[in-house]
Each structure stands twice: as structure tokens, then as C-alpha cells.
N, C-alpha and C positions, 0 to 999 in steps of 0.2 A: 504494500500500500504506500503510495507516494502522494501525500497531501501536506499542505502547509501547516495543518493542525492534526496531530496524530494521537490515537488512543494510547493510554487512557486519559480522559479529561474529566475532572470533577465538575459538575454543573454549578453555575452561579445560583446562590440561594437567596432567601428572603427572610427578613425579621418581622415579627408580628407587631402590628399597631392596632389601636382600638377602633379606628374609623378610617374611611377612605380619605387619603390626604389630598390637599389641593395644591396646585402649582404646576411646574413643568414636568408632567408625568404622562407616560403612555400606560393606559389601563387595559388589562386583559382578564378574562375569567380564569379562575384557578381550577385547573382540572384535577380530578381525583383518579389517577392511574399510576403507571410506572414511568417515572422520569427517565428519559432516554436521549442520549446524544448519538445521532446517526453519522457514521463515517462511510462515505461511498467513494470508491475509486474504480470506476467502470463496473465490472462484475464482482468486485470485492466489496462486501458490505459488512460492517460490524455495528451491532446495536449495543452501545455502552450504557451501563446503569449508573445510578448515583453512587453505589459502592465500588464502582469500577469493574465489577464482574460482568462479562458479556451476557446479554439477553438473546443473542442471535439465534441459538438453537431452539429457543422456546416459541419463537414467532416467525415461522417460515413464510407465512402469508404476508407479513409486513415486509420481510426482505424482498419478496417478489414485487410488491407494490412500489418499494423504493427504487428498484431497478427500472421499473416501467415509468416512473413519474418524476423522480428527482433528477437534477442536473448530474451529468456524468461524474463530476468531481466536486464534492461538497461535504460540509460538516454542518448538520442541522440539529438544534436543540428542540426538544418537544416532549410529548407525553404519549405513551401507548395506552389506549383505552379499549374497553369492550362495551358496546351499546346493547342494551336489552330492552325491547319495547321503546318507551319514551325516555329512558334515562340510562345512566352508567351502571355497570354491574361489576363492582370490584371483586366480589366473591368469585365470579367467573374468571377474572384476571388471575387471581391467586391459584386457581386450578391449573393454570398453564405452567407453573413452575413444578415440573414433574420429571423424574429421571428417565422415564420410558419414552423413547422417540416415537413409538407407535401411538401412544396416548396423546402426545403433543400434536401429532399430525391429525389425529381424529378430531381433537378439539379445535384445531385450526380451521377445520371445515364446518364443525357444528356451532362454534362460538368464535367466529373470526374477529380479530382485533383490528383496530384502526390506529393511525398515527396523526396526532395534532401537532403541527409545527408552530413554534413561537419565537425562534431566534435563528440567525444564520451566522455561523462562526467562520466559515471559509467557503470560497467559491472559486472553482478552477484552481489556479496556482497562487491565490492571494488569501491571506488571513484577514478577517474582518474584525477580529477581537478588539483591536484598538480603535475601531470606528465608533462614533456615538450611536446610541440605541436607535435614534430616529433614522439614521442612515442604514443601519442593519435591517430595520423593519421594511424600509423601502426596497432594499435589495432582496429581502425574503419574499415580498409580494411579487416582485418581478420573476424570481426564480420559480415560484409556485403558481404562476398566473394561469397555467393550463391544467393544474392538478385536479383530480377527481377522487371521490371516495374509493378506497379507504384512507387516502391521504388528504388532510384538511389543513387549512390555514386558520389559526385561532382568530376570533373577532378581536378588534382593537378599537379604542376610542381615546381621545384626549380630553373628553368632557367628564368631569367628576360626577355630575348629575346622572349621566348615563351609567357610569360605573356603579353608583349606588343603586340604581334600578336593577342592574345585572345582579348585584349582590343579593337582592331580595328575590327576584323571580327565577334566576338560574338554579337556585338551590333545589327547586322542584325537579330538575333534570339530573340531580345527583352531583352537581358541581360543588366545589369546596370553599368558594369565596371569590375574592378579587385580588389581583396582583397589580402593584403600581411600580413602574420602571422609570427612573430618571431619564428624560429624553436625551440628555448629554452624556449619559453614563457609558463607559466601556464595559466589555465582558470580562469579569473577574472570577475565574473558577474558584469554587469552594469558599467564596466570600458572601456575606449577607448584604449584598449591595442593592437589593430590591426590598419593597415593603409588601406585606400581605395582610389582608383583613379576612379573618375566618369567622364562621358562625360559632357562637359560644352559648351554651345553655347549662342549666344545672338540673340534677335529678337526685333523689334520695334512693340509695341502694342498700341492700343487705350485704354485709361482709360475711361471706360463706367460708372463707379460707384465707391463708396468706402463703407467700412463697419466701424462702430464705434468700438473702442477698448472696451473690457469688463470692463476695469478699469475706464472709464470715457469719457468725450467729446474730445477725440483725435482719430486720424485715426488708425484703426486696420489693414486694408489691402486695397490695390488698386485692384479693380476688372477689369480684363483685357479682351480685345476682339481682334479678328482678323476677317477681312472680308472674307466671303466665296464668291469668285468671281462668282461662278456659281449661287448661290442663291441670291447674292447681299445683304446679311444680315451680321450684326455684330454678330459673334458667341462668346459666353463666352469661354475662354480658360484656365482660372485659376486666381490666385491672386499673388500679390507681397506683402510680409509682412516682419517681422523680423526687423522693424525699431527701433532705440533707442527711448526712451520715448520723449526726447527733439525734435527729428525729427518728431515724430507723431504730436506734437503740431503745428509745423510750417507748416506741410502738410495741416492742416485745413485752414490756411490762403491762401496757394497756390492754393487750390482747390475751394475756395470761388467764384472766377469769373466764374467758370464752372457749378455751381449749376443749375439744370434744373428748369426753371420757371414753376409754376403750370399750368397745362393744355397743356404744350408743349409735343409733341410726343417723344417717346424714343424707340429704337429697342428692349428693354427688358421689356417694359411695355405695357399693354393693348392688344387690338385685334391684331392678326398677330404676337404676340410675338414669337421669335425664339425658337425652341425646345432646343437650346443650351444657354438659358438664365440662369443667376445665380439664386439660391434660389428656384428653382422649386421643389427640393426634400430635405428632412431633411438629415443631416449628418448620415451616416451609423454607425459612431463610437460614436456619441453623439447626440441622437435624440432631445435633449433639446437645442441644440446649435442654436443661433439666426442666420439665414441665410439671414435676410433682408439686404437691401442695400440702399444707398442714390444715386439716379441716377444723372449723370453728362451729360452735353452736350458732345457728343462724338467728341471732338475737340482736346483733349490733348493727345500727344504721348509720350511714355516712352520707353527707351531701358531697357530690363531686360535680365538676364542670366537664362538659364534653362538647365536641363540635358538631358531629352528626352521626347518625346510625348507618350501618351497612347491614341491611337485613335486620336481624334481631340482636345485633351486637354493636358496641361502640367501634367506630372506624379507627380511632386512635386511642392511645392511652389517656384515661381520664385523670383529672387533676383534683387532688384532695382539697376540700374546703373546710369542713368541720364535722364533728360528730353530731348526730341528731338523737339524743337520748329520749326526746319527747315523741318519737315516731314509732308506731307499731310496725314491726317488720312485715307483717302480712299485708299492710297497705302499700308496700313498695312494689307497685305493678307497672306494667308497660303503659298503662293509661296516663301516666304522668308525662309521657314524652310528646313533644311537639312534632307534628307531621307537616312538612312543607307541602304547599299546593303543587300538584304535578305540573311539569312544564315540559314541552316536547323538545327533546335533545336536538332534533333537526332544526328547530328554530334557533337554538344557540349557535349551531355551526353556520347558520345562514345570517347571523346578526351582522 
């Protein structure tokens, strides 16, 4: 591969802000997929990921689309997504990270992925990384002027009012918020040079278990559950983590009174275990990761912040807010959750 920008390249990142900023920004929807930098040199194509591990073998249909539609020699930053009905399907995307080539190719036909482009790092023999964002966007529009699905150019606006509208309505198509890019900014790999506004909500969850931290006998994460009113079961919805180390140590003491006595039943252990129990499958990203947990009596309630749901679980790690000793665990059901109004994904791509 002979390109002015060669893999691996860590993508440029964004830092969180509470509201859509105003000023000299280019605004885009924040996609909820796999971040991917595409390197193409003729028939050679590599799909680079955020952690620099290639995604190429998992998305053969994207590779073929890139060969058919992108310039012969280019480096393009974007997102791999899977559309299901009117919105994005991140669960289907996760299924693609599979060791069996036969399964990957079967899923490439049954749940094909798309690529949404939002930055141009190199074209032909020239690197564009030191060019202003505004120039890179213009060059990207020209490079993808004839592109067709499954290759898309992300919508863009310089009007903060339009960006705020996108933030509200595009969530119904499964998008994650809004990105603001300084118009004069250069491309800086692995630096938080952009701004992001994400949806944030709170919900009261039952603490059904905890996991130990990899560094020692302190709490790594709280394992959270919500009751499915129809099934009457406590379903695993995610974890709360990112505690300071000193806080992890005090959590051990706070959780001690709730440790499950030996032989006492638990909704995530033994016969009749919920299909949505934690630890049932290894991590797709790290198959050696310890997914075991220490069960707790499901009596402790915590308020956590989350951005949005993916199916019946939190899309990302929830953030601890505070304990809710006033809350009955049985009242912690899915009915608490906000559901965005559905919005057609095709309308987002055509915005």
C-alpha cells in the first residue's frame, strides 16, 4: 500500500459538552456504529478501527463497496453502521465480530453494513490532514459526489439551530447526538479536538451484583438490572463503572451487607436464570476478559445516568449518581425509560 497516510491511524476524537456550541463550527450527526478509517490503494483496502485493529475481514461487503465507489487512492474517516427498519441496529453490528469466516459472510448478506463518510485524510498522493476542516469537507463532497448506498456522505450544517433540531429528532433513528468540528481545525489523530453533545438521562436500577477490579480487591463495576414487568424477572441492563480508586475501596464496605448468603436464590443464578443475565457470553472485544460477578441480594437501588438504550440494555457504561434508599427495588422497571419518537434513518442520510 502506497499512500501519503498509512495505517494504523488513530481517529480524531471529541470531548463532551452540555449543549450545542455556537461559533465557527461544522455540525454533523453523531453516528452510533464502529468508527473506521478506510485506506484504499487500488484493490488494496484496509478498514482501520479506533483501537487500530483491522475490521477488514468482518465487513467484506463494505470492502467491495469501497472498491466500487471511493477514489482509487484515498484515506477516509467515517463510521460503519447497520440499518434495520427505520433506525440503526448496533446489536447486529456486534454480531459481525465473529471468528468464523462463514458466519461473517452469511451475515454480510443477511444484515449488510453501510459506511458513512465524514472526513477525508488523503486523496491521490496528497495528505489533507493539515488542511482546515472546511477544506477537507469540500474535498470529501467532491470525492463522494457520485456515491450510492451503501456508501453515504454524512449530513452537515453550519447552523447551530439546525444542529439542535438534529439532536432532538435524529435520536429516533438511533443516532447518538451531534458533533461540532472547528471549521479551521486540522486533523489531529487521537486528540479530542472536536466537541460532542450526547443524550443524557437518569434511571433508578437495582444493583444485582458487582465485579472485582482487575487491579485488586476493590469494586470494578456495579452490575445493574431492571425488572421486566411482563416476565417478572430482573433483567441485566448494563454496568456502572469509572469510579476513583478510593471510591472503589469504600464500595466494598457499602456492598458488604448485601452479599448473597450461600444457597440463597438469585435471579441471575441457577435454574430459571434470565436470558438477560450478566456473564453469559464472553466479551466480543476481549474474549479473555473475566465476566464473572459477585451476586448481591437485589435490594439496593442506585440512580445512574445513561445516554440511550440499545434494545433492552444501556448502549454505554452508565454513570453512578447516588444511592436511592427510598426506592422499592420492585418499582425499578423499564417503564421509567424515555423512548424517543421514531425517525426514518433514510431521512437522516438525505438531510
